[in-house]
C-alpha positions in Angstrom: -6.7 -50.3 17.2 -4.1 -50.0 14.4 -2.0 -46.8 14.6 -1.9 -44.8 11.4 1.6 -44.1 10.2 2.5 -40.4 10.3 5.9 -40.9 8.7 7.2 -40.6 5.2 6.9 -43.6 2.8 8.9 -44.2 -0.4 6.7 -41.9 -2.5 6.3 -39.0 -0.1 10.0 -39.0 0.7 10.7 -39.0 -3.1 8.4 -36.0 -3.4 10.4 -34.3 -0.6 13.7 -35.1 -2.5 13.1 -34.6 -6.2 11.7 -31.0 -6.3 14.2 -29.6 -3.8 17.2 -31.4 -5.5 16.1 -29.9 -8.9 15.4 -26.6 -7.2 16.8 -23.5 -8.8 19.4 -25.6 -10.6 17.2 -27.0 -13.3 15.9 -23.5 -14.0 19.3 -21.8 -14.2 22.0 -24.3 -15.0 21.1 -26.0 -18.4 20.6 -22.6 -20.2 23.6 -21.0 -18.5 25.9 -24.0 -19.3 24.7 -24.1 -22.9 25.4 -20.4 -23.4 28.9 -21.0 -22.0 30.1 -24.1 -23.8 27.3 -25.1 -26.3 27.1 -28.8 -27.1 30.1 -29.6 -24.9 27.6 -29.1 -22.0 26.3 -32.6 -22.7 29.6 -34.1 -21.7 29.7 -32.0 -18.5 26.1 -33.1 -17.7 27.0 -36.8 -18.3 29.9 -36.6 -15.9 28.3 -34.5 -13.2 25.0 -36.6 -13.2 27.0 -39.8 -13.0 28.9 -38.4 -10.0 25.7 -37.1 -8.5 24.0 -40.5 -8.7 27.0 -42.2 -6.9 27.1 -39.3 -4.4 23.4 -39.9 -3.6 24.0 -43.7 -3.1 26.9 -43.1 -0.8 25.1 -40.6 1.5 21.9 -42.7 1.4 23.9 -45.7 2.6 25.5 -43.7 5.4 22.1 -42.4 6.5 20.8 -46.0 6.7 23.9 -47.2 8.7 23.5 -44.4 11.3 20.0 -43.0 11.2 18.9 -39.9 13.2 18.3 -36.2 13.0 22.1 -35.7 13.0 22.2 -37.3 9.5 25.6 -38.3 8.1 27.3 -36.5 10.9 26.4 -39.4 13.1 28.4 -41.7 10.8 31.3 -39.2 11.0 31.2 -39.4 14.8 31.4 -43.2 14.6 34.3 -43.1 12.1 36.3 -40.1 13.2 35.1 -38.9 16.6 33.0 -36.2 18.1 35.1 -33.3 17.0 34.9 -34.2 13.3 31.2 -34.6 13.7 31.0 -31.1 14.9 33.3 -29.9 12.1 31.2 -31.4 9.3 28.0 -30.2 11.1 29.4 -26.6 11.2 30.4 -26.8 7.5 26.8 -27.7 6.6 25.3 -25.2 8.9 27.6 -22.5 7.5 26.5 -23.5 4.0 22.9 -23.1 4.9 23.6 -19.6 6.3 24.1 -18.5 2.7 22.6 -21.1 0.3 18.9 -20.5 1.2 19.2 -16.8 0.9 20.6 -17.3 -2.7 17.6 -19.5 -3.4 15.3 -16.8 -2.0 16.7 -14.1 -4.3 16.4 -16.5 -7.3 12.8 -17.1 -6.5 12.2 -13.4 -6.0 13.5 -12.6 -9.5 10.6 -14.7 -10.9 8.1 -13.0 -8.7 9.2 -9.4 -9.2 7.7 -8.9 -12.7 4.2 -9.4 -11.0 5.1 -7.3 -7.9 7.5 -4.8 -9.3 7.0 -2.3 -6.6 8.8 -4.5 -4.1 12.6 -5.1 -4.0 14.2 -8.5 -4.4 15.1 -8.6 -0.7 11.5 -7.8 0.3 10.1 -10.5 -2.0 12.7 -12.9 -0.7 11.6 -12.2 2.8 7.9 -12.8 1.8 8.8 -16.1 0.2 10.7 -17.2 3.3 7.6 -16.4 5.4 5.6 -18.8 3.3 8.4 -21.4 3.7 8.5 -20.9 7.5 4.8 -21.6 7.8 5.2 -24.8 5.7 8.1 -25.9 7.9 5.7 -26.0 10.8 3.4 -28.5 9.1 3.5 -32.2 10.0 6.1 -34.0 7.9 3.7 -36.6 6.5 1.3 -33.9 5.1 4.3 -31.9 3.7 5.6 -35.0 2.0 2.2 -35.6 0.3 2.0 -32.0 -0.7 5.5 -32.0 -2.2 4.8 -35.3 -4.0 1.8 -33.8 -5.9 3.7 -30.6 -6.7 6.9 -32.5 -7.7 4.9 -34.9 -9.9 3.3 -32.1 -11.8 6.6 -30.2 -12.4 8.3 -33.4 -13.4 5.7 -34.1 -16.0 5.8 -30.6 -17.4 9.6 -30.8 -17.9 9.6 -34.3 -19.3 6.7 -33.8 -21.7 8.0 -30.5 -22.9 11.5 -31.8 -23.5 10.3 -34.9 -25.3 8.0 -32.8 -27.5 11.0 -30.6 -28.5 13.1 -33.6 -29.3 10.4 -35.3 -31.3 10.2 -32.3 -33.6 13.9 -32.1 -34.3 14.8 -32.8 -38.0 18.5 -33.5 -37.6 20.5 -34.3 -34.5 23.8 -32.5 -35.3 26.3 -32.7 -32.5 29.2 -30.3 -32.8 31.9 -30.6 -30.2 33.7 -27.2 -30.0 37.2 -26.6 -28.6 36.8 -25.3 -25.0 39.5 -23.7 -23.0 40.5 -25.8 -19.9 39.6 -23.0 -17.5 36.1 -22.9 -19.0 35.7 -26.6 -18.4 36.9 -26.2 -14.8 34.5 -23.3 -14.3 31.6 -25.3 -15.8 32.1 -28.1 -13.3 32.2 -25.6 -10.4 28.9 -24.1 -11.8 27.0 -27.4 -12.1 28.1 -28.7 -8.7 24.9 -26.8 -7.6 22.9 -29.5 -9.4 24.0 -32.2 -7.0 23.9 -30.3 -3.8 21.2 -31.6 -1.4 21.9 -35.3 -1.0 24.0 -34.4 2.1 20.9 -33.5 4.1 18.7 -36.5 3.2 20.0 -38.4 6.2 18.7 -35.7 8.5 15.2 -37.1 7.7 16.0 -40.7 8.4 13.9 -40.6 11.6 10.9 -39.5 9.6 10.7 -42.7 7.4 8.8 -45.8 8.0 11.8 -48.2 7.7 15.4 -48.1 6.4 14.6 -49.6 3.0 12.2 -46.7 2.4 15.2 -44.3 2.4 17.2 -46.5 0.0 14.3 -46.8 -2.5 13.5 -43.1 -2.3 17.1 -42.1 -3.0 17.4 -44.4 -6.0 14.0 -43.4 -7.5 14.8 -39.7 -6.9 18.3 -39.9 -8.4 16.9 -41.6 -11.5 14.2 -39.0 -12.0 16.4 -36.0 -11.3 19.0 -37.3 -13.8 16.4 -38.1 -16.4 14.9 -34.5 -16.2 18.4 -32.9 -16.4 19.4 -35.1 -19.4 16.2 -34.5 -21.4 16.2 -30.7 -20.7 19.9 -30.5 -21.7 19.3 -32.6 -24.9 16.3 -30.4 -25.8 18.3 -27.3 -25.3 21.3 -28.6 -27.4 19.3 -30.1 -30.3 16.0 -28.1 -30.2 15.4 -25.9 -33.2 14.5 -22.6 -31.6 14.2 -19.4 -33.8 16.3 -17.1 -31.6 18.8 -19.7 -30.3 21.8 -18.4 -32.3 21.2 -14.7 -31.7 20.2 -14.7 -28.1 21.1 -16.2 -24.7 18.9 -19.3 -24.2 15.7 -18.8 -22.2 14.2 -21.9 -20.5 10.7 -20.6 -21.3 11.3 -21.5 -25.0 11.3 -25.1 -23.8 7.6 -25.1 -22.7 6.3 -22.5 -25.2 5.3 -25.0 -27.9 2.9 -26.8 -25.5 1.8 -23.9 -23.3 1.9 -21.0 -25.7 1.0 -17.7 -23.9 0.8 -19.3 -20.5 4.4 -20.5 -20.7 6.0 -17.6 -18.8 3.5 -17.6 -15.8 3.8 -21.4 -15.6 7.7 -21.2 -15.6 7.6 -18.5 -12.9 5.2 -20.7 -10.8 7.4 -23.7 -11.3 10.6 -21.8 -10.4 9.1 -20.3 -7.2 7.7 -23.6 -6.1 11.0 -25.5 -6.7 12.9 -22.9 -4.8 10.5 -23.2 -1.8 10.9 -27.0 -2.0 14.6 -26.5 -1.8 14.3 -24.3 1.2 12.1 -26.8 3.0 14.6 -29.6 2.4 17.6 -27.6 3.5 16.2 -25.5 6.3 14.3 -28.5 7.7 17.2 -30.8 7.4 19.8 -28.5 9.0 17.3 -27.5 11.7 17.1 -31.2 12.7 20.9 -31.4 12.6 21.3 -28.2 14.8 18.7 -29.5 17.2 20.4 -32.9 17.5 23.7 -31.2 18.5 22.1 -29.7 21.6 24.1 -26.5 21.3 21.6 -24.7 23.6 18.4 -25.5 25.3 16.5 -23.2 22.9 17.9 -24.6 19.7 16.9 -28.1 20.9 13.2 -27.2 21.4 10.5 -29.1 19.4 6.8 -28.6 18.8 4.4 -31.4 19.7 4.4 -32.5 16.1 8.2 -33.0 16.2 9.2 -29.8 14.3 12.5 -28.4 15.7 11.1 -25.0 16.2 14.1 -23.6 18.2 16.6 -24.4 15.5 14.3 -23.1 12.8 13.9 -19.8 14.6 17.7 -19.6 15.0 18.2 -20.2 11.3 15.4 -17.6 10.5 17.3 -15.0 12.4 20.4 -15.7 10.4 18.5 -15.4 7.1 17.0 -12.0 8.2 20.6 -10.8 9.0 21.9 -12.1 5.6 19.0 -10.5 3.7 19.8 -7.2 5.4 23.5 -7.6 4.3 22.2 -8.1 0.7 19.9 -5.1 1.0 22.9 -2.9 2.1 25.0 -4.5 -0.8 27.6 -6.1 1.5 26.6 -9.5 -0.2 25.2 -10.4 -3.6 23.9 -13.5 -5.3 27.3 -14.4 -6.6 28.9 -14.2 -3.1 26.1 -16.2 -1.6 26.4 -19.1 -4.1 30.2 -19.1 -3.8 30.1 -19.2 0.0 27.4 -21.9 0.1 29.2 -24.1 -2.5 32.5 -23.9 -0.7 31.0 -25.1 2.6 28.8 -27.7 0.9 31.9 -29.2 -0.8 33.9 -29.2 2.5 31.0 -31.0 4.2 30.7 -33.5 1.3 34.4 -34.3 1.5 34.2 -35.2 5.1 31.2 -37.4 4.4 33.1 -39.2 1.7 36.1 -39.7 4.0 33.6 -41.2 6.5 32.3 -43.6 3.8 35.9 -44.8 3.0 36.5 -45.6 6.7 33.1 -47.3 7.3 32.4 -49.1 4.0 33.8 -52.5 3.2 35.8 -52.9 -0.1 33.5 -52.4 -3.0 32.2 -50.0 -5.7 31.0 -47.2 -3.3 34.2 -47.2 -1.3 36.4 -46.8 -4.4 33.9 -44.2 -5.8 34.2 -42.2 -2.6 38.0 -41.9 -3.2 37.4 -40.6 -6.8 34.8 -38.1 -5.6 37.1 -36.8 -2.9 39.8 -36.0 -5.5 37.3 -34.3 -7.8 35.5 -32.4 -5.1 38.9 -31.2 -3.7 39.8 -29.9 -7.1 36.5 -28.0 -7.4 37.0 -26.6 -3.8 40.5 -25.3 -4.7 38.8 -23.3 -7.6 36.5 -21.5 -5.1 36.7 -18.2 -3.3 40.0 -17.7 -1.4 38.1 -16.4 1.6 36.0 -19.6 1.7 39.2 -21.7 1.5 40.6 -19.7 4.4 37.5 -20.3 6.6 37.2 -24.0 5.6 40.9 -24.5 6.4 40.8 -22.5 9.6 37.8 -24.5 10.9 39.7 -27.7 10.0 42.9 -26.7 11.8 40.9 -25.6 14.9 39.3 -29.1 14.9 42.5 -30.9 14.3 44.4 -29.1 17.0 41.6 -29.4 19.5 42.1 -32.0 22.2 
C-alpha cells in the first residue's frame, strides 16, 4: 500500500516561509521608514529587497547541499570545522533568545486594545502559549494551516495596495536630501525585513525532496518582495487625507476596501503574522538545538518528530526574558537590537561558508558583497552586542 507523505511540499513550505518572513516587519517597517525618510524609502526598499532575495538563494543552496536539522550550520562544519559550527549555532540561538520575545510584545500591542486589563507581558505570554501548542502539531498539518492563512493575508495586502495605486491621480516622486546617518540607520532598521532565511535550512529534513526547498525559497522570496514593494509604493504615492499631518498608519492602506472592519482585520493579521514568525524561528532553532546534542533532554523528540526537549528549553528562556521585560530590565528596543546583532553575526558566518563551498559564480561573489554590507550594519549596532559577538568569536578562534 502506498505511504501517504507527511512532509512539506513546495506550497506548504512556502506557506511556512512567507507569513513568518513578512512577520511583524511588514506591519511596522514600511510606515516607520516612510515617516523617517519619505520617498527615499523606495530606494532603501529596492536595495534591501534585492539583497534579501540573493540572501535567500544563498542560504537555500547551502541547505540543499547539507540538509539536516542543523541547517546551514552543517555546511559551516564542512567548510570551517566543528568549532565554527558551534559558534554560528550559538549566534543563532542567542538571537532567538531575544527576537521572539520582541515579536510577542509587538503582537501583544495589537491585542491589548481588546484586552486592556492585561499588561503587554501577560498578553505576550498568552500568545506564546498558543504558539507552543501549534509547535506540537505535525509539521505537514502546520504547513497546510500556514498556507491557507498566508494566502489570505497576502491577498489582503496585494489587493489593498493595488486598489490604492489605481486611485492615484499623479505619481509625484520627490527625492529629499537625507543625512548619511539617517540612511545608515534606515538600513539597520529594515534588516529586520530579511531576517528569517537563515533558519529555512533547519526544515530541510521536513521536505519531500531537495528541489522542493529550492522552489519554495524562490516562490517565497518573490511573493515577499512583491508585497513589500506594493505596500511601500502605496504608502509613498497613495493620496491619504492625514498623510502630511500625522505619522503614517498602516490601517489607512486597507480602510478603502474594508471600511470599519479595517482595524480588527489589521490586528488579526498582525497577531497571526507574529505567531507565524514565532513558529518558524522557535521551531527551526529548536531543531538546531536538538541536533547539537548538548544534553540528553534537549535532544528529546515526540513520536511525531517534534523536538520537545529543545522547545521546552527555549520556552524557559522566553519566560525569563519576559520577566526581565516586566521588571523593566529589557524593553522592545533592546530586544530588537540584541536579536539583530546576533542574526547578522550568524548570517556573516553563513556567507563565509558559502564563499568557501560555492564554485565561482554569481552567488559566490554576491556573498562577498553581502559580508561587507552586513559587517557595516553590525558595526552600527549596540556596543554590548559587538562585545559579546567578538568575545564568542575569540573564544572559538583560540579554542583548540
